[in-house]
C-alpha positions as a Python dict, from the first residue, in 0.01 Angstrom:
ca = {
    (1, 'M'): (0, 0, 0),
    (2, 'A'): (76, -230, 295),
    (3, 'D'): (414, -427, 295),
    (4, 'A'): (448, -716, 507),
    (5, 'G'): (818, -721, 475),
    (6, 'S'): (877, -368, 644),
    (7, 'P'): (655, -184, 933),
    (8, 'V'): (533, 111, 696),
    (9, 'V'): (261, 157, 440),
    (10, 'H'): (352, 340, 131),
    (11, 'V'): (135, 558, -74),
    (12, 'Y'): (206, 613, -431),
    (13, 'E'): (138, 926, -702),
    (14, 'R'): (-127, 812, -941),
    (15, 'G'): (21, 1054, -1182),
    (16, 'D'): (-163, 1059, -1551),
    (17, 'N'): (-162, 665, -1571),
    (18, 'W'): (-44, 375, -1382),
    (19, 'T'): (255, 284, -1626),
    (20, 'G'): (580, 233, -1576),
    (21, 'R'): (807, 232, -1217),
    (22, 'R'): (718, 427, -941),
    (23, 'G'): (865, 486, -629),
    (24, 'P'): (656, 572, -299),
    (25, 'A'): (579, 941, -247),
    (26, 'R'): (567, 857, 109),
    (27, 'S'): (589, 555, 341),
    (28, 'V'): (416, 585, 675),
    (29, 'G'): (531, 405, 1001),
    (30, 'V'): (241, 203, 1148),
    (31, 'L'): (370, -68, 1371),
    (32, 'D'): (614, -2, 1650),
    (33, 'E'): (933, -189, 1614),
    (34, 'E'): (852, -436, 1884),
    (35, 'T'): (544, -519, 1715),
    (36, 'F'): (716, -576, 1402),
    (37, 'Q'): (993, -778, 1532),
    (38, 'R'): (770, -1005, 1681),
    (39, 'G'): (597, -1104, 1347),
    (40, 'R'): (928, -1123, 1187),
    (41, 'A'): (949, -1479, 1101),
    (42, 'S'): (1142, -1403, 729),
    (43, 'V'): (1228, -1106, 553),
    (44, 'E'): (864, -1117, 432),
    (45, 'E'): (684, -1138, 767),
    (46, 'G'): (601, -883, 1049),
    (47, 'G'): (464, -598, 837),
    (48, 'P'): (96, -492, 765),
    (49, 'K'): (-108, -748, 571),
    (50, 'G'): (-407, -525, 488),
    (51, 'L'): (-550, -241, 477),
    (52, 'D'): (-891, -19, 376),
    (53, 'I'): (-990, 325, 387),
    (54, 'D'): (-1361, 404, 525),
    (55, 'R'): (-1638, 513, 284),
    (56, 'S'): (-1601, 883, 426),
    (57, 'N'): (-1206, 856, 322),
    (58, 'S'): (-1099, 997, 652),
    (59, 'V'): (-985, 669, 827),
    (60, 'I'): (-738, 395, 713),
    (61, 'A'): (-775, 58, 885),
    (62, 'V'): (-430, -132, 896),
    (63, 'T'): (-420, -506, 1000),
    (64, 'C'): (-111, -786, 1094),
    (65, 'E'): (-98, -1079, 1296),
    (66, 'E'): (84, -888, 1577),
    (67, 'Q'): (-155, -618, 1589),
    (68, 'A'): (-554, -719, 1515),
    (69, 'L'): (-665, -388, 1400),
    (70, 'A'): (-538, -17, 1417),
    (71, 'F'): (-714, 311, 1277),
    (72, 'Y'): (-518, 602, 1180),
    (73, 'P'): (-637, 965, 1016),
    (74, 'L'): (-627, 924, 634),
    (75, 'A'): (-479, 1249, 636),
    (76, 'S'): (-181, 1164, 864),
    (77, 'V'): (-108, 903, 600),
    (78, 'L'): (-139, 1109, 310),
    (79, 'G'): (63, 1402, 454),
    (80, 'S'): (23, 1773, 367),
    (81, 'G'): (14, 1873, 12),
    (82, 'I'): (-91, 1532, -168),
    (83, 'G'): (-384, 1557, -337),
    (84, 'P'): (-677, 1338, -429),
    (85, 'G'): (-454, 1155, -718),
    (86, 'L'): (-300, 908, -483),
    (87, 'A'): (-343, 538, -419),
    (88, 'P'): (-287, 384, -104),
}
């Protein structure tokens, strides 16, 4: 999940279903502080606005106004020990 108010992407565990409140299983920085602050006109801005995962499930693309497009290995975002039951 992209968080426009912070420089990170949050990863959540799906579990058995999507009911109830959940906190992120992992949060991964995708913008450096300088880039994040350039877009920080309010507390709701500056961070990633969108993300997508390629068809091979190996690359995640992240975008925001200050960083048009960045690519990361999906494994680096998911981290070790996190299986296929996750939703970005």
